[in-house]
C-alpha positions as CSV (number, residue, x, y, z in Angstrom):
1,M,-24.6,34.4,1.7
2,T,-28.2,33.9,0.5
3,L,-27.8,31.5,-2.5
4,S,-30.3,30.6,-5.3
5,V,-30.4,29.0,-8.7
6,E,-30.0,31.7,-11.3
7,Q,-29.6,29.7,-14.5
8,L,-30.0,26.1,-15.7
9,W,-28.4,24.8,-18.9
10,R,-28.5,21.5,-20.8
11,Y,-26.4,20.5,-23.8
12,P,-28.2,17.6,-25.5
13,V,-25.5,17.4,-28.3
14,K,-22.1,17.5,-26.8
15,T,-20.0,20.5,-27.9
16,L,-22.9,22.4,-29.6
17,A,-24.5,25.4,-28.0
18,G,-27.1,24.4,-25.4
19,E,-30.5,25.3,-24.2
20,R,-31.5,27.3,-21.2
21,L,-34.0,25.7,-18.9
22,T,-36.4,26.8,-16.2
23,S,-36.2,23.4,-14.4
24,A,-33.9,20.4,-14.6
25,E,-34.2,16.8,-13.4
26,L,-30.9,15.8,-11.8
27,T,-29.9,12.1,-11.7
28,V,-26.6,10.4,-10.8
29,G,-25.9,10.9,-14.5
30,G,-26.3,14.7,-14.3
31,V,-29.1,16.7,-16.0
32,T,-31.5,14.4,-17.9
33,G,-30.9,14.6,-21.6
34,D,-27.4,16.2,-21.3
35,R,-24.7,15.3,-23.8
36,I,-26.5,12.2,-25.1
37,V,-25.4,12.7,-28.7
38,H,-21.8,13.3,-29.9
39,V,-20.1,14.6,-33.0
40,R,-17.6,12.0,-34.2
41,G,-15.0,11.5,-36.8
42,P,-12.7,8.6,-37.7
43,E,-10.3,9.7,-34.9
44,G,-13.1,9.7,-32.2
45,V,-15.2,12.4,-30.6
46,R,-14.9,15.9,-32.3
47,T,-15.4,19.0,-30.2
48,S,-15.4,22.7,-30.5
49,R,-11.9,22.8,-29.2
50,R,-10.7,22.2,-32.7
51,H,-13.9,22.7,-34.7
52,H,-15.2,25.9,-33.1
53,R,-18.0,26.5,-35.7
54,L,-19.9,23.7,-33.9
55,L,-20.7,26.3,-31.3
56,G,-22.8,28.0,-33.9
57,L,-25.2,25.1,-33.9
58,H,-27.8,24.6,-31.1
59,G,-28.7,21.4,-29.4
60,S,-32.1,21.0,-27.7
61,L,-34.7,18.3,-26.9
62,D,-38.1,18.1,-28.4
63,S,-41.2,17.4,-26.3
64,A,-40.5,13.7,-26.5
65,G,-37.0,14.1,-25.2
66,R,-35.3,13.5,-28.6
67,P,-32.2,15.6,-29.4
68,L,-32.4,18.2,-32.1
69,V,-29.8,20.2,-34.0
70,N,-31.1,23.6,-35.0
71,G,-34.6,22.2,-34.7
72,H,-33.8,19.1,-36.9
73,A,-33.9,15.6,-35.5
74,W,-30.3,14.7,-34.6
75,D,-30.3,11.6,-36.9
76,S,-31.8,13.5,-39.9
77,P,-30.0,14.4,-43.2
78,E,-30.5,18.1,-42.3
79,A,-28.7,17.8,-39.0
80,L,-25.8,15.8,-40.6
81,D,-25.4,18.5,-43.2
82,L,-25.1,21.2,-40.6
83,V,-22.6,19.2,-38.5
84,R,-20.5,18.4,-41.5
85,A,-20.4,22.0,-42.6
86,A,-19.0,22.9,-39.2
87,A,-16.8,19.9,-38.4
88,G,-15.8,18.3,-41.8
89,A,-17.3,16.1,-44.4
90,D,-16.2,13.0,-42.6
91,A,-18.1,13.9,-39.4
92,W,-21.2,12.1,-38.1
93,L,-23.5,12.1,-35.1
94,S,-23.7,9.2,-32.6
95,A,-26.0,8.6,-29.6
96,Y,-24.3,7.5,-26.4
97,S,-25.5,7.7,-22.8
98,G,-22.5,6.3,-20.9
99,P,-20.6,8.2,-18.2
100,E,-17.7,8.8,-20.5
101,R,-19.7,11.4,-22.4
102,F,-18.6,13.9,-19.7
103,D,-15.2,15.5,-19.8
104,V,-14.8,15.2,-16.0
105,L,-18.0,14.9,-13.9
106,P,-21.7,15.1,-14.9
107,L,-22.2,18.7,-13.7
108,L,-20.5,22.0,-14.0
109,V,-21.5,24.6,-11.5
110,A,-20.7,28.3,-12.0
111,T,-21.3,31.2,-9.6
112,D,-22.3,34.8,-10.3
113,G,-19.4,36.2,-8.4
114,A,-16.8,34.4,-10.5
115,V,-18.7,35.1,-13.7
116,A,-18.7,38.8,-12.9
117,A,-15.0,38.7,-12.2
118,F,-14.5,36.8,-15.5
119,G,-16.3,39.7,-17.2
120,R,-17.6,37.8,-20.2
121,D,-20.7,35.9,-21.3
122,V,-21.3,32.9,-19.0
123,R,-22.0,30.8,-22.1
124,R,-18.3,30.6,-22.7
125,L,-18.0,28.6,-19.5
126,R,-20.8,26.1,-20.5
127,P,-22.3,25.6,-17.0
128,N,-25.2,23.4,-16.1
129,I,-26.1,25.4,-13.0
130,V,-25.3,29.1,-12.2
131,I,-25.7,30.0,-8.5
132,A,-26.5,33.6,-7.5
133,G,-25.6,35.4,-4.3
134,V,-21.9,34.4,-4.3
135,E,-19.4,37.0,-3.2
136,G,-16.5,37.4,-5.6
137,L,-14.4,34.3,-6.0
138,A,-15.8,32.4,-3.0
139,E,-16.3,29.4,-5.3
140,R,-12.6,28.8,-5.0
141,E,-13.1,27.6,-1.4
142,W,-16.0,25.4,-2.3
143,P,-14.4,22.1,-3.4
144,D,-15.5,19.2,-1.1
145,A,-18.7,21.1,-0.1
146,E,-22.2,20.2,-1.0
147,L,-25.0,22.2,-2.5
148,H,-28.5,21.3,-1.2
149,I,-31.3,22.5,-3.6
150,G,-34.7,21.2,-2.6
151,D,-34.3,17.4,-2.3
152,A,-31.2,17.3,-4.5
153,V,-27.7,17.1,-3.1
154,I,-24.7,18.1,-5.3
155,R,-21.1,17.4,-4.3
156,L,-18.7,20.1,-5.5
157,D,-15.5,18.3,-6.4
158,S,-12.9,20.6,-7.9
159,L,-12.3,23.7,-10.0
160,R,-12.5,23.1,-13.8
161,P,-9.4,23.7,-15.9
162,R,-10.6,25.7,-18.9
163,C,-10.0,25.0,-22.6
164,P,-9.9,26.9,-25.9
165,M,-13.7,26.7,-26.2
166,T,-13.8,29.8,-23.8
167,T,-12.1,31.8,-26.5
168,V,-15.1,31.6,-28.9
169,D,-17.7,34.4,-28.8
170,P,-21.0,32.5,-28.5
171,D,-22.8,34.9,-30.9
172,T,-20.2,35.8,-33.6
173,L,-18.0,32.7,-33.3
174,E,-14.9,35.0,-33.4
175,R,-11.9,33.6,-31.5
176,D,-9.9,35.6,-29.0
177,P,-6.9,33.7,-27.6
178,Q,-6.5,36.4,-25.0
179,V,-9.5,35.0,-23.1
180,L,-7.8,31.8,-22.2
181,K,-4.6,33.6,-21.3
182,D,-6.6,35.9,-19.1
183,I,-8.2,32.9,-17.3
184,G,-4.7,31.5,-16.8
185,R,-3.3,34.8,-15.5
186,R,-6.2,35.8,-13.2
187,F,-7.8,32.5,-12.2
188,G,-4.9,30.0,-12.4
189,G,-6.6,28.5,-15.5
190,R,-9.6,27.3,-13.6
191,L,-13.2,28.6,-13.4
192,A,-16.4,27.0,-12.2
193,L,-16.7,23.7,-10.3
194,N,-16.8,20.0,-11.4
195,A,-19.7,18.4,-9.5
196,E,-21.7,15.2,-9.2
197,V,-25.2,14.4,-8.0
198,L,-25.4,12.6,-4.6
199,V,-29.1,12.7,-4.2
200,P,-31.3,13.1,-7.3
201,G,-34.1,15.6,-7.5
202,T,-35.8,18.3,-9.7
203,I,-34.4,21.8,-9.3
204,R,-35.8,25.1,-10.7
205,V,-34.6,28.6,-11.4
206,G,-35.2,30.6,-8.3
207,D,-34.8,27.7,-5.9
208,E,-32.9,28.4,-2.7
209,A,-29.5,26.7,-2.5
210,R,-27.6,25.9,0.7
211,L,-23.8,25.4,0.9
212,V,-23.2,22.5,3.4
213,W,-19.8,21.2,4.5
214,P,-20.1,17.4,5.2
């Protein structure tokens, strides 16, 4: 297989829609600027698993690296109003950069072959990196392998169990429970790969990727 980087994504505000990138700086903490603000409530972190309308808001970074919500500074009254409309009047936004901000590991890697088999918008899977040139469901044999992209080395750990966020259409926000049932039936409930950065580096769309077995 001839592999390459097809897409790069970052989610500055956890559980909101993210931003598509042309290049990404990888550190041991994942993509720089990824998931550095959370939506919270009295019970803890709130996500689109239960408050699916949060997926209708877009997180991004400005030129200074500060998180935005629909173009508003994350700590502005405008951003707070948007989040509360989606997640409840007792929700708020909080900055946090610790490793616990990730559900599993700092990166999620998807492959074009598995996305094609899935047959739906890749945004439902919320990857950081999409690798092109992968035949079918070959990714299912990739746990414990490494991806070498330029100077960066990424360890592929395990297949990701999928959650109800996959049932939400990223454009209309309509929910279809059959999507998650289909993932369970055809893919054993798992799609894309949990991953971590072993060697930091900057990667770009179009870069060659090599699959290496240590």
